[in-house]
Structure formats: C-alpha cells, structure tokens
N, C-alpha and C positions, 0 to 999 in steps of 0.2 A: 499296780492295782487296777481292777476293772471298774472302780468307782469314779464316776464323773463328779467333779466338784461343782456345787451349786453356786459358788462365789465367782463372780466375774474376774477374769484374769487381768492383770495390769502389765502391759508390755514393759520389759526392762527391769522388772522387779520379781524376785523369787522369794522362796520361803525364808532363806537366811536374811534377806533384806528386811522382810517384815519382822522377823525375830529380833534383829538388832534395833530396829525402830521401836518395837514394842518395849524392849528393855529400857531404852532411853526415856520414853514417855513414862513408863512405870516408875523409874527411879526419880524422875523429876517430880511426878505427882506425889511420891511418898517421901520426898527428901526431908520433911520435917517430922516424919514418923520415927518412933524408936527403932534403932537398928540401922537407920539410913543417914546417920550423921547428927541425930539429936543427942541430947545430953545423957539420956538413959537408954541403954541398948537392951531391949527385951529379948529373951531367948524364946525360940519357938519350937523346940523339940518336944514340948509338952503342950497339951490342950485339954480342955474340959468340955462337957456338954452343956454347961450353963450358959444361958443367954442366947436369944435368937437374933440379936443384932437388928438390922433393918429389914431382914429378909424373912420370908415365911416358907419358901420352898426348899427342897433338898439341895438345890444347887445355888441357893442365894447366899451372898456374902454375909458375914456376921462379925461382931466385934470379937477381938482376940481375948481369950481367957487369961487368967493369972498364971503366974509361974509356978511350976512344981506340981500341977494338978495331974490327974490320971490321964493317960494317953487314950482318949476316945474322941473320934471325930464325928460330929453330928451330921455333916454332909455325907460322909462315907456310910454311916449307918442308915441314913435315909435313902441312899441310892443302892444299898445292898452290896457295898464294896467292903472287903475285909481289910483289917488293919495290918500293917507290915510287921508289927511286933518286934521292931529293932530296939536294941538297947540305946539309951540316951547318948552313949558315947559314940554311936555311929554317925552323929552329926556334930562333930567337935572340930574346932579350928584353933590354931595357935594364935594367941593374942599378939605374938611378936611379928607375925607375918603381915597383918593388915589390920588397921584400926578403922572400923566402920564409922566412927564419929569424926575421923579426920577427913577433911576435904580431899586430901591427896590420896587417901587410901593407904598410906604407909606411915604408921605411927613411929616406926623405928627402922633402922637399917636392916636389910635382909642379912648382911654379914654378921650382925650382932646375934641373930638367932642361931646362926650356924656355929657360933663359938660357945654357946651356952651348954652346960652339961645336960645330959639326957634327963636327969631327975628334975632339973630346973624347968626344962621344956615341958615335961609332963605336968608340972604344977601349974604352968602358965596356960595350958590348953583349956578352952572354955567351949560352951555350947555355941553353935552357929546362930547368927542373927537372921532375921527375915531377908535382909539385903544380901547376905552371903548365900543363903539358900537359893534365892531367886537368881543370883548371878551364876551359881552352879547349875541350876536347873535349865537356864537359858543358854548355857555354854558361852558365856561372855568372858573374854580374856581379861586378865587383871589390867593389862595395858589399856584396853578400851574403857574399862570401868574407871580407871584413873583419869583418862582424858575427859570423861563425862563429868566426873566430880570437879575437876579443875574448871571446866566450862561453867558449871553452875556456880562455883565460888566466885568466878570473875563476873558473871552476869548479875548475881544477886547481891553485889556489894552495896550495903545500905538499903537493900530491899528484901530482907529475909522473909517478910510477910507476904510477898507477892504470890498471887495465886498461879497455879500451874497452867490454867486455861488462858492466861494472859501472856504466856511465854511461847514464842515461835521457836521451838527448840532447834530444829535444823539450821535456822538462820543464826542462832547464837553459837552453835557448834562451828559453823562456817566462819563466823567472825573471830572467834577466840582461838581456834586450833590452827596451828601453822604446820607446814610440811615437815619442819624439824622434829615434831612430836611423833612422827611415824617412822617406820623402819626404812622406807625409801620413798622416792617420788611416785612410783607406780602405785604403792599401797595408798598413798594420800589421794591420788587421782581417782582411784576406784571408790574410796570412801566419799570423796567430794561428789562424784557422780551419783552415788546412792542418795545422799542428802538432797541433791537437786531433783532426782527422780521422785522422791517422796513428796517434795514440795510441788513438783509439776502435777502429780496425781491428785494432790489435795487442793491445789489452787486453780489449776487449769483444766485438767481432764475430768475430774469428778468433784467439783466443789459442792459444798452443801448449799451454798447460795448461788443460783444460776448466774452464769457469766455471759455477757454479750460477746458475740464473735468479733465485733469491731473494737473491742476494748484496747486502747493504746498501751496501757500499762501491761496487760497480758502479753501483748506482742513483744514488748521490750524484754519481759521475763523469758519468753520463749526463745528469743534470740540468744540470750545469755546461756540458756540450757543447751542450745544447739552448739554454741561455741565451746562448751565444756566437753563435747564428745571426743575431740582430738587431743586436747591438752587441758590441764587444770587452769582455772581462772585465778587471777591474782586477787587475793583477799586482803591485801594490805590496806591500811587506813587511807592512803592517798590514791587507791585504785578507783578509777572512774567506773569500771565494771562492777566493783563491789558496792559503790554508792548507788548505782542504778539498780543492782540486785536488791539491796536493802530497801530502797524506796518502793520498788515494785512489790516485793513480798509483803511489806507492811501495809501497803495500800490495798492489796488483794485480800489479805488475811483479816483486816479490820473492817470489812464491809458488813453491813447489816441488811436483813431482808427488806426493811422499810426505808433504807437509805439514811436512817438517823444514826446517832451515836451508839456504839456497842461496847459492852463491858467485858466481852470475851472475844478472842480471836478465833477464826475458823480456818484452820489449815490441815486438820486431820480428821474432821468429822463428816466428810463426804463419803457416800457409799460408792464403790465397795472398799475403798481404802481403809476406812475405819474398821470394817468387819475383818478384813484380812489381817490388820495389825492386832485386833482384839483376839481373834482365834489363835494367832501365834502366841499371844500372851497366855491364853487359857491352856495351851498345849504344855505349858511349863509345869502343870500339876502332875504329869506322869514321871515316874521315877526314872532317872537316867540309867540306873543299874538294871532295871527290868521295866521296860516301857509298857508292859501290860498292866502295871500296878499304878495306883494313884498314891502319892505321898501322904503321910498322916497329917502334914501341916497344911492340907488343902483349905481348911476353914480360914486360917489366918491369911493365906495368900489370896483367896477369893475376896476377903474383906479389903485387903490392900488394893487389889485390882479395881475395886469400886471407885478408888480415887481417880482413876483414868477416865471415868465415864464422861465427865464434863469436857475433857479435851477431845475425846473420840466421838462424842455425840451418841453414847450408848445409854440405853435405859434398861430397866429390868426385863422387859419383854424380849429385847434383842439379846440381852445377856443369856436368858434362858434358852433361846433358840440356838445361839452360838455354842453354848455349853452342850446342848443336846447333840449338835452336829460333831463337835470335837470328840465326844465320847464314842459316837458311832464310827467316825472316821478312824479313831485310834484302834478300835476293835478290828477293823478290816486291815489297817496298816500293819498290825502286829501279827498277822497271819490267822486271825479268827480263832485264837486259842483260849482267850479269856472271855468266857460267856458273861462274866459279871459286868463287863463294859457294855455289852449289849443290853443287859437288864437295866443298867444305870441310864442308858439312853432312853429306854422305854419309860423308866420312871420320870425322867425329865419331860417326856411328852405330856405328862399330866399337867405340869406347869404351863407348857406351851399351849395346851388345849384351853386352859383357863385364860391365858393371855389373848388367845385368838378370839375369844368371845367379847373382849372389851370393845367399847364404842370408841369412836374417833381414832381408829388405828391409822398410822401413817402409811402412805402409799409404798414407801421403801420397805416398811416392815411386812406388808402384805406380799410384796414381791419376794423378799427373802424367805418368808414362810412358805410360799408356794415352791420356790426353787429347792429349799432344803428338804422339805417333805417329799417332793417329787423324786429327788435324787435318792433318798432313803428307800422310798417305795420301789423305785425302778431296780435298784441293786438287790433288794430283798426278793422282789418278784422274779428276778432272773433265776434265783436259786429255787424258789418255790415252783416255778414252771418246769423245772427239771430236778425235782427233789430226789429222784432215784439216783441221780448222778452226784448231787451235792451232799447228801447225807447217807448215813448207814445206821446200823444198830447202835453204835457207840456215840454218834453225834445227833441222833434224832431229837435229843433234848434241846439243841440249838434251834432246830426247826420249830420246836414248840415255843421257843422264845421269840422267834422272828414273826410268827403268825400274828400274835396280838400287837406287835409293833406295827406291822403293815396295816392291820385293821384300824389302829389308833390314828396313824398317819392319813389313811384314806378318809376316815371320818372327818378329821379336821379339814382336809382339802375340800371335801364335798359340801361341808356345812359352812365353812368360814372363808373360803376363797371364792370371790365373785366369778361367775361364768366358768368355773372349773368343770362342772358336769357337762355343760354344752360343748365346751372345747374338746373334752374327752370323747364325746359322742361323735363329733366331727372327725376325729382321728380314728374312728372305728371301735373305740372302747365302749363297753357296755357298763352301765351303772348297776351294781348289785345292791338291791335293797337289804338283803340279808347276807351275813358273812358266809352262810352255807352255800349260796350260789357261787361265791368266789372260790371257795374250797372245791366245789364241783369243777370249776374251770381249771384250777391247779392240778387236780387229779387227772383230768383228761389230757391236759397238755404234757404233764410229766410222763404218763404212761405211753403216750404216743412217742415221745422222745426216747424213752427206754426201749420200746419195741423197735424203733428205727435203728437204734444202736445194735440191738441183738441181730437184726436183719443184716446190717452192714457187716457184722462180724462173721456171718454165714455166707457172705458173698453177694447178697442182694439179689441173687438169681439172674443177674444180667449176663454173667459169663458162663452160666450153667445151662445144660440142655438135657432134655429127656429125663432119664432116671435120676440124674444128679439133682434136678429141680425137685423131684419127688422126695428124695432123701433129705434135701434141705428143708422142705416143708414139714416133714415128719419130725426132724430135729427141732425146727422152729416151734412146733406145737408143744413139745416137751419143755422148751425154754420159756414159752409163754405161760405154761402152768407154774413154772418156778417164779416168774414175775408176779403172778397172782398170789402165790403163797407168801412171797416177800412183802407185798403190799398189805396183805391181811395181818401178818404177824408183827410187822415193824411199824408201818405208817398209819394203818387204819385206827389203831387205838388212840393215836394223837388227833387225827382228823375228825374222829367221831364227836369231839367236843363241839364242833361247828357244823358238821354234816353227818347226820345219823346213819345214812346209808352210803357212807364213803366206800366201803368194800364193794357194794353193788354197782356204784358208778364206775369203779375201777374194772370190774368184771365186764360190764357192757363195753367199755372202751377197748379192752383187749379183744373182746369178741369181734368188734368192728374192724380192728386192725388186722387180725388174722383173716377175717372173712374177706377183706379187700384183696389180700394176697391170694387166697384160695380161688377167688373169682377170676383173677388174672391167670392163674395156673390152668383153670378149667377152660378159659377162653382160648388158650393156645393148644388145647388137646383136641385132636381130630377124631380120636377113637378111645374107647375105654380100655385101659391096660391094667395089668396087675398092680403096677406101682400107683396108678390112679386110685384103685380101690383101697390100697393101704393108706394113701393120703386121706381119703374120705373117712376111713375108719378112725384114723388118729384125730382128724378134725372133729368127728362126732364125739369122741371121748373128751376132747377139750371143751366143746360146746356144753356137754353135760355138766362138767365140773364148774364152768363159769355160771351156768344157770343155777346150779345148786348154791353157789356162793351168793348170788343175788337173792335167792329165796331165803337163805339163812339170815342175811343182813336186813331183809325187809319184813321180818316177823312182826315188829312193832309198828310198822306203817299202817295207816288207815285202810289203804287199798290192798294191803298184802303184797306190795311190790309189783302190782300189775302194770303200772305206768312205766316203770323202769324196764320191765321185761319186754314191753312192746317195742322198745328201742332195739332189741336184739333181732335183727332181720335174719331169718333162717338162711343157711348156706345153700346156694343154687349152682346149677351147672348149665353152661350154654355150649352145646356140642356143634352148633352150626355157624360158629363165628366167622369162618373163612368165607362162606357164601354171603353172609351178611356184610362182610368187609367189601367184597366185590360190588354188591348192590349199593353199598354206601358210596363207593367211588363213582358209580354211574349216576347216582342222584346228585352228587356234588357237581359233576360235569354238566348235568342238565341245568343246574342253577347258574353255572358260569355262562352257558350258551344264552340263557335268558338275559344276562347282563350285557352280553355282546350285541344281541339283537336290539336291545333297548338303546344301546349306544349308537347304533347305526341310524336309529330313528330320531334321536333327540340331541346328539352331540352338536354343539355350535362352535367348538374350538375356541372358546374363551378360556382364559386362565382361571384356575381354581381360586387363586389368591395371588397377591404380590410375592409372597414368600414361596408359593407353590405354583410356578408358572407353567403348568401343564394341564391337560384336559381332565375334567372331573371323571369322565368315564374310565380313563386309565387308572386313576387312583382307586376307583371302585373295583376294577378288574383285579388290580394287584392286591388290594385288601382281601378280596375273595380268595385269590390264590394262596396268600399267606395263611389265611384262616383255615383253608382247606388242608394245607400242609401241617399246620399246628394241630388241628383236630385229628389228622391222620396219625401223627405220632403219639397223640394222647390215647389212642385206642390200645388197651392193655393186651397186646399180642406181640409175638416175635415177628417183626416186620422184615420180610425178605426183599431183595432187590426186585424180584418179579412183581411184588405188590407195589413197590415204588414206581416201577415202569408203567403199571396200569394207570397210576395217577398222573405221572409226568407226561406220558404220551398224550393223554387227553388234554392236559393243561397246555402242552406245546401246540397242539392243533388249534386250541382256542387263541393262544398268543399269535400264531401265524395269521389267522383270520383277521385279528384286530390290527396287526401290522399292515396287512394288505388294505384294510379300510383306511388307515392313516395315509398310506401312499397313494390313495385314489384322489389325486388333486390335479389331474391333467398333465400336460407335458410342456416343455419349454417352447416347442415349435408353435404353440398357439399364441405366443407373445412376440415372436420374431416377425417383423413386418415383411410383406411380400417384396421380392426384389423388383425394382423398376426396370423397364426395358432399357437396353443399351442404346444410348444416343450420343451424338457428338456435340461438343460445346459450340455455341454460337458466340461470337464476340459481343461485347456490350452493345445492346440494342439502343436505338435512338430513344425509345420510350424510357429505358432505365436511366440514360444520361439526363433526359429532361427531368425525371423524378428527383434525382440527386440535386440537380441545379435548383429546382423549385424548393426543395427541402431546405437548402442552405439559405436561399433568399428570404424565406418567410420564417425561419427558425424552427421548422418542423424536423423532428428527428427521424432518421431512417428507421422503419419498423424493425429492422434486424438488430437495432441497438437497444431496443427496449429491455431485452432479457439481461443486459449487462448492468441495468440500473436497479436491481433488486435491493431490498433493505440489507442492513449489515447482519441481521439475525433472521435469516429466512427459516421458515418452518420446514420440517421434514415432509417429504412428499409421500411417505410410506402409507399406502391405503390400508383400510381395515382388513381387506382380503389377504394382503401380504402379511400383516401381523398375525392373522390366523394361521398362515403357513408356518410362521415362527413358532407358534404354540404347538403345531404338529412336530416340529423339530424337537422342542423341549419334551414333548410327550414320548417321542422315540428314545431320547436320552434317558428319561425317567424310567421307561420300560426296560431299557438295557441294564441300568443299574439294579433295578429290582429283580430282574431275572437272574442277574449274577448273584444277588443276595440269596435268592431262593435256591439256586444251584449249590451255593456254598453250604447253606443249611442242610440240604439233602446229602451232599457229599461228606460233610464232617459229622453228620448225626451218628452218635454211637448206637442208636437204636436199629440202624439198618445193618443187617447181616448179609454176607454174600450168598448168592443163590447157589444151590448144589451143582449147577452146571459149571463147566470149565470157562475160563475167561474168553476163549475163542467162540464159545457158543452163546455168550451173553448178548443182550440187545444193545449194549453200550460198550464201546471200546475203552480200554484202560486209560484212565486220566482224562477222558473226554467229558464234555458237559452233558447234563441231562437235557439241556435245551439248545443243542448245537445248531439245529436248523433255524430256530427262532433268532438266535444271535446273528447268523448269517443274513437272514431276511431283514433284520434291523439295519445292518450296514448298507444293504442295497437300497432300502427305503430311505435311509438317511441321505444318501447321495442324491437320490431322485428328488426328494422334497426340497433339499437345499438348492438344487439346481433350478427347480421350478420357481421357488421363492426369489432367487436372484434374478432370473430373467423377467419375472413379473415386476420386480422392483425397478429394474433398469429400463425395460422396454415399454412398460405400461405406466407405472407410477411416476417415473422420471422422464417420460417421453417429451414433455413440454420443454424441459431444460437440456435434454441430451440429444437424442436422435431427432426430435422434432424441431430443434432450433439451432443446434451447434453448426456453425459455419454456413448458415443460410445466407445467400447473397454473396458475401465475401468473408474472408477469415478475420481480418483486422477488426471488424465491427461486431463479431459474434464469437469471441474467444470462449474458452472452456471454464473460466473462473466462476461464473454464476452456477454452472452445473456442479462444480466441485464443492461449492458451499452447500448446495442441497445434498450432494452425496455424503459429505461429512455428517450432516444432520441425520441423514438416513442411517449411516453406519453407527452413529451414537445411539440412535433408537434401537437398532438391531442388538447392540451389545447390552442395552438395558433390558431387552425382552428375552433374548436367547441366553440360556444357561452357559456358564463359563466354558465347560468342556465341549459344548456344541458350537461355540463361536468360531474356532479356527476354520472348520469346514464351511460354515455358512459364509464367512468372509471371503474365503477362497473362491467360492462360487460367484459371489457378487463381483469379485475382481475379474473373473473370467467373462462374466456377462458384460461388464463395463468395457473390457478390451474388445469383445466382439461387437458391441454397439459402436465403439469408436472406429473399428474397421469398416462397419457398414456405413458410417458417416463418410468415410474417405472413399469407399469403393462402391457403395450402392445408395448414395445420398439423393438420387433423383435429379430432376432438372433444375432444382433451385440451388444446387451447390456446384461451384466451379473453383478450380485451384490453379494457381500458377506456380512456377518453380520458386518464385520469391516468397511464397507462403510457407515454404519448408521450415525455416527456422522457428516461425511461430507455432506451427503444428508440432514440431519436435519438442519445443518448450512446453506446450500444453500437455503432451503425452508424458513428459517427465514429471509434471505436476500431478497428473493422474496417478502415476506409479507411486509418487511420494505419499499420496493419501493412504495407500494401502501399506506402505512400509512403516508409516508412523501410526497406524491404527492400533490402539491397545498397546499392551506391553509384550511385544514379540509374538503376537497372535499369528502373523504371517511373516516368515523369515524373508529377508531381502533376497536371498538366492532364489526362492520360489517365485517372488515377484518378477525377478529378472528372467527367469526361465519362461514364465507364461507371457512375458512381454516381448519375447524374441520375434514372434510372428508380426506383431504390430510394428515393431521397430524396423523390421525388414521392409514392410510396406511404406512406412514413413520415409525410409531411405530412398525408395523408388521415387517418391515425390520430389526428392531433391535432385534427381538426375535430369539431364537435358532430354528434350523430346526426341532428339536424334538417337541418343543412347537407349531410351526406352523402346523406340521402334526397332532398333537393332537387336536388343535383348529379346523382345517379343518374337521377332522372326525366328531367332535361333531356338527358343524353348518351344514355340508352337510347332515347328517342324519336328523337333525331337519327340514331342508328345504325340504327334500324329503318325510318326514313323515314315515320313516321306523324304527325309534327308534335306538336301538343299533345294530351295524352290527355283525352278528353271525359268527361262524367259517366257513370259506370258502365262505362267502358272500362278494361281491365286493361293494365298495362305488360307488354311482351313480356319473356320470359326471355332475357337476352343470352347468346350462345354463348361457350364457353371457347376462346379463341384461343391462349393461352399467351404472347401478347405483352402482358404487363401494363404498364400505366402509369396515371397518375392520371386520364386522360381516357377510359380504357376502362371501359365500363359493367360488364363482368364483374369488373374489378378493384375498383370501388367496391362492387359487390354482395358480394364476398368480405370486404371490410373490415367491411361491415355484418353478415355472417354470423358474424364473430368478435367483434363488439361485444357486450359483456356488460352490456346495459342494457335496460330495459323498452321504450323507444321502438323500438329496433332489432328486438327480439323481436316486438313487435306489428306493425311494418311488414312484416317478412318473412312472418309468419303470414297477415296480411291480403292481401298482394299476391301471394305465390307459394305459399302453403300449405306452406311448407317445414316438414319434420318437426323436432321438437325433438331435439337430439342427446342421446344416452345418456351418462350420467356414466361417464368412463373409469375412475374409481376403483372 
C-alpha cells in the first residue's frame, strides 16, 4: 500500500502482536458477558434495530438485541453498508467441540464428537456465540484461547467480580502459563517476548502517566526485558527475576497522575499502544471470507468492544476517529474495490467533525486527529492530483466519493487543528477558502501530469530532430484534443459540482502545456520550413478548439469567461534564438569579469566561515559559473558542443585569471636570508671566556640558553599573513573541486549533442576536460603558494626559534627542542586551517623549507655559529627529531619514505660535520679540483674558490668549504687562512 499509517510505529511489535493482545484484552473485559463463560450464552447471528445503546452515531456501540429478531444492523444501515444476507446456519458451531461457558474451552473430549453419529452431531450444532465469532474473526487458535481462559480462571479464583481495568493481563499470563503449555520452548520464548514488549511499550516507552528517566523501578524492568532477548526468563514462583518483574510491573502500572492511590492500573492506555491495539480490535469487524465486507454482527461486537475502553484509555471521540481510519484503511488494503467502505469512512467523518468541536480536547486526541486526517487527505489528493491516471469512466464514481471526503477532512483540519493553516502555508501549501479553488488546483495538476505522460509516450522530443519533432508535435496536438474531450465527457460533469468552469480550466491548462512545447520547438528553428507550417496549422486548430471549450463552459459566468481566456497566452515564434543565445553568453561572461575585478579590489583572503575555509570571492565566482551553466541548459534549445564551447572557453579564461590572482603572493626567495660572507672561525675569545665565567659566578644565564626555557605549551608562531596564504591554498582546492563538478555536469549532460564536425575537428579532444588549462594552472599555482607559505612560516614566522637562534654560540646550549615545539604547534594550526586534501602538499613544502633552514643554520649561519666535531652526535640527534616531527604529523599525511628521501641532502651534510678536519680538507681538495677541471693541484698552485650554487650536498665543494668555515679548530682555521686568505670572523658577542 502507498498509504502511510498515521499511527506511530512501535519497534518490536507488528500487527499480529497487536491483534493477539487485542483479543486477550477483549476477552478479559467481556469474560462476564453472555457467551464468554457466563451462565447464559446469547447467540449473535441475529440482531434488531431496536435500541441505540449508549451511542448516537453510526459507528457507536449499542446494546445487543434479543434473540431471534430480524437480521438488520443499525450500524451498517447508518454507514451505508449492505447486509451479508447469510443464512443463520452460516455461523453455527458444534456444541461438542468447545463450551464457551467452560473455563478451559473444552466441555467434552474431542474424541467423543468424532464417535457420534452424523445425525446426532447435526442436532447438537448451535449458533455461534460472540466469543466464538470474535475468536474466529481475530484468527486466534483454540490453543491460545484455552491458555487465556485457564489464566483468567487461575487469576480470578475468589475474585470473579474483579474489574478488567485492575488486571495487568500480560503479567498474569506470564505468571500462570508455563513452557509446558506450548508446543516447544521456542514458541514459549516468542510468546514471552511479545508479552514483555507490550508491557515495555505501555509502561516504559509510551506510558499514559509520564515516567522519570531516573526511575529505578523502570531500570530494573528494562534490564529484565533485555535479558529476555536471548532466552526466556524463569517465571517460577522461586525465581528472583520473576519476583523483580512482578514488583516492577505492579509499581509502574499502579501509578497515578497526582501520586495518590489509584483504583485502576495503567499498562495499556498510553498512546500509541492503546490505539494500535484498539484498531486491531476494530479490524475484526471485517468478514474473514470477504474482507471488503463488514459482518452483520458488527453492532454486538462494537458494544462488547466498549468494555475495553477503560483498560485502553479509549473514549467515544477516539473510538470514532479509529473506526473512521480502520474503514478507510480497509478500503485501500482490499484493493479499492468496495466503495461502500469509502462511503462509510466519510459518514464517520460526520461524527469526527462533531467530536472535533468539543471543548477540553486532549492533546493526544488533537495529535491523532491531525495525523489521521492528514494521512487520509494525502492519500486521496495523490489520486486527485493525477485523476486522469487514477480513474476512468467506470471508476469516476469513486472520485466523486473521494472529493467530499477530502473536503470534510480539510475543513476539520483547518477549523479544529491549531496552527494547521500556518504550518501548511510554511510548507508552500495554499489555503483554499472555497472548494472550487481546490478543484481548480486538482484539474491543473492532473492535466499537466496527463500531458507529460502523453509527451513521454511520444519520445519527449529529446531524441528526435528536424521533421521527427514536427511529426511528434502534430501527433501531440491530436492527442491533446483527445485529452480535452475525455476531460469534458467524463470528469467535468463530476467536478462542476464544485467548480462551474472546470472544463474551461482544463482547456487553459492544456493550452499552456502545448504552448510551452511549441515555443521550445520554434526556439530551435532557424528558418521556416514546411513541417513548421504544418505544426503551426495544427497548433492553431488545437487552440481554436480549446478556446471554444472555454467559451462554452463560461456562458453562465458573470464576465462571460473573459478572465479565464486572458490566461491563454497566444502562441508565438522566436526565429532569432541562436543570435540571442550568443549574446546571452557574452552578457554572462561580462558579469563574471565584474566579479573577478571586484575580487581583485576587495579580497582579503579571510575564510568565508569555519566550515567553508576559502575566499568569499571564489565562492561567488563558482556560484556565478554554476548559475550560468544551469541557466544555459534551461534555455529551451538543442544545445550543441559549439555552444557549450562558447560558454566554457569564456569561463576558463575567467578561472585562469582568478588562479593567477591567487598565485600572486610573492616568491620564496624573498624570505630566504642573504648568505653571510665566508669567514674562518676564531677560537674562543678572551671576551667570551670572561662572559661565561661571569655568568656562572653571579647566576646569570647565557643569552643563548633563554630559548630553551620556553613554556610547556608555546603558542604557534604562524602569522596572519601565512594564515592568509593557507586560505589561498584552500581556495585553490575549492576551485579545483568545483571546476571538476562543472566539468562533470557539462560532460554528462544529456542536453549536449555532438557538433556536426568530426572529432578531429572539435575544439576539445576526446575524453578531455572542458577546463583542462584551468586544472593545469591550479596545480602550478598550488605548488607555488604552498612553497611560499612554507618558506614564510619557517624563515619569517619561526625565525626567532629556528634560523635566528638555533646553535647560536654553541650547540649544547641552543638545541632544536624549543624550535620543534613551536613547529608542532604551527603544523597543528596548519592542519586546522588547510583542508584535508590540501594538507599533504602543504606539509611537504613545510618539511622542505625546514630542511633548507636547517642546512642554512649549519652552512650559512654567520659569525655567531661555530661547530666542532664533537657536536656531530647532538646535531644528528636534533635532525632525527626534526624528521620525526613530519613522520608523525597527521595520519600518514607524509609517508616516511618521502621524509627520508628529502632528508638525504641534510644527512649528507650532517655526516660531513662528523668527519675530521683532515678528511674534510682532503675531500674538499679532490672535489674542488674535479669541479674546476684542473685535475691534481701542483706544487705552488692554489685551489680555486668554489662558487656558491645553493644546491648543497656532501659532494659539493662549496658545501664542504662551508663546513670548514664553521669548524672551530686550529687545523681548519689554518687551512682556510693559507688557502683562501679568509678573514677571521669578528666575535658576535
């Protein structure tokens, strides 16, 4: 069924569970009634119309009539339902098989009945009692019925007058029924879980009296329910679980709203459990042999069902609403073949409307009323909004029955449901003061749907070209006339009751539908052809017929139908659509260029928001591009690839200009410090020795040690300028993803047809992107911006802890740990700002910049840095720690192999620092000669000064020379002075 139930679902419980629970409650409530175990069993195959009982409406329960009266049901007559007219013998039962007055349900042995002669059995057959009818209607097995009777007999020993609403029936069943009374343990476990699920729904999930979340008793009960999921709980007398279960259930069920004493228990009267059970009970009125029919005993059964109201918390208003829904649902569930059920549901709405006007309505009732009527309205309107598909000449009478039902439901909703109108308006629904306006809406919607289906049947014009499109339009015009004729002959006579000019509204709608297609056809026509003339002639004939239909239908209108005719916009032709299309593209691109120019003037590279960490101008540019593409495809013409190229080439030029703008952020060279002149180290000066001695004597720290005493949680040193570069990276990544989305939209769009040229003559290669150049430019820009951001972060933002202070004075007192703490904070901030997919490249560039800064510290650190061979282990350890920072940054953002590869150069230089001065001098002499091409240096010949290339490595003579320049020993000092006459560096202190 496509009908959505208005009743809230309860997890773990289905219709069969509610049906069995309903029968148990029904039987318990009626146990003292005739036919349920009382002394006199009244037969119910007859009824009379006398007496209205306690009810006044057609679906209200009433007192059962006497025996032997004429079979006429007051309820069925009031609801317009026909009698079954079955013979009384159709509801007969053998008195040998089951005795309803017996608690066990078995008055005599079944074997005995099988041994009786056929004539004796026939004499013993009797009319069925209400209990037997109900058991049969609710499909309850005799075994289940017997178990229920036994439980009640055991429960009510000495308490036969006990009221049903004081019995917690599932608890009594759990207490008195043992596994031995079931076919097997599995059947017992399933039955036990159902009873506990019913109790859970009524006492914990949906109690009628609100339950505090911290209720200890509820927690214990919930634990027992959970334990029953895997195996059945022990319900024996000595079972602790059973004792806890009984105490919990009794405590929860006997609560009262005011905390005082209560004379009834509350275990099945909470919404929606009570309504689910009650609707299952009401569903028993439908004949098992033909579920489209209501049994003739409905009056007696409804009267008996009233006895369950106190247990379920049902009143007459809720009963009327539930019965309305059950009739409506049964009509749909049985295939919509019995219109009497629909009429009965509409008749019940009269009672519901009266109930809805009552004062002091409960909140639950208002909620139910809204849900039920909304579900009925939604299902009905789905048919009415497409009545050409839902009904035909033979079933238009059902449509005539649905319309008043919808209007009745809508009227109740709008008049008696608080805030219904305002909520509907918020959802875009309009309130119709008159039913005619709603009919107008149904007509227009249904004819649009019908026209669309006719159009789809004819190919929709998307796969047709030229003359085929013309033939389709000519055929479509003829079928549109047939639609108009069908509307006038079948549906208008029904709809006129609510909308006098229904045929006129239908004609205007069809005129608009066909006119829209005609306009699209003419838009794609570059010149007037024969087939175009035929289409226009056929369209003119259709328009004339539709206008005549409007005029005839508007004769009785005050304005003669002028208002409705004014809606019929005459058909027009636009022969210059292609030129306008090209002009449209140029205008759009001009708007895009204005956005770009505005971005150059106003963009500050601040993130749009935390969830959108890219530039606002990029979002504006992308929105413009998407809107342009969307509008482009909405133009009703056959779009060729050449037209697409006209648009995409302009957009790509715009994107490339913007990418260039993003990448305009300087270069890394502007952040790399100037290399200091090469000098040779001087040994510790007297001034420095005196400084250290004075510092130790008065407790003053060496200034080089200050950087190592930073706090445990240093702040990141990333400047706002660097963060703005991160936003540029995010913007490039955002632009890349959006360009890919645009490209996919264009490539997969079914509206784009190949150009008549061959693939080799096209402006785009096969399977290539519409924005190939833009995507390449983004990659280049991404690399550049990431590099600039990294060098700015390391050489500018982190200068004070890295290049500006690392190893100043000596190594042991200015290690890399403070710099690494700051670096980690900076990387954390980077990952917080830069989008996930852009992080790997950004981090790689930071790693490269860090390694280069470390090399500069070792090779171009200036006069304040000197190293000895004994510093090598500490330097090697520091660099290992630096590498580890990047290996452990994020979750695999930089693979360890990549770190090791980029670190090879630095490790080579660090290895040089561990060599002896003599080895360095020897290596330098060899590589310097090889680099200059002079071979071996002869006697009296000087080594050439190697040029500074900036590409440092352990085999580069300039690199080895710089290691020697920073080597603080006599041999290096002597070699540099003798070979190159390098000046002695001045003490930075």
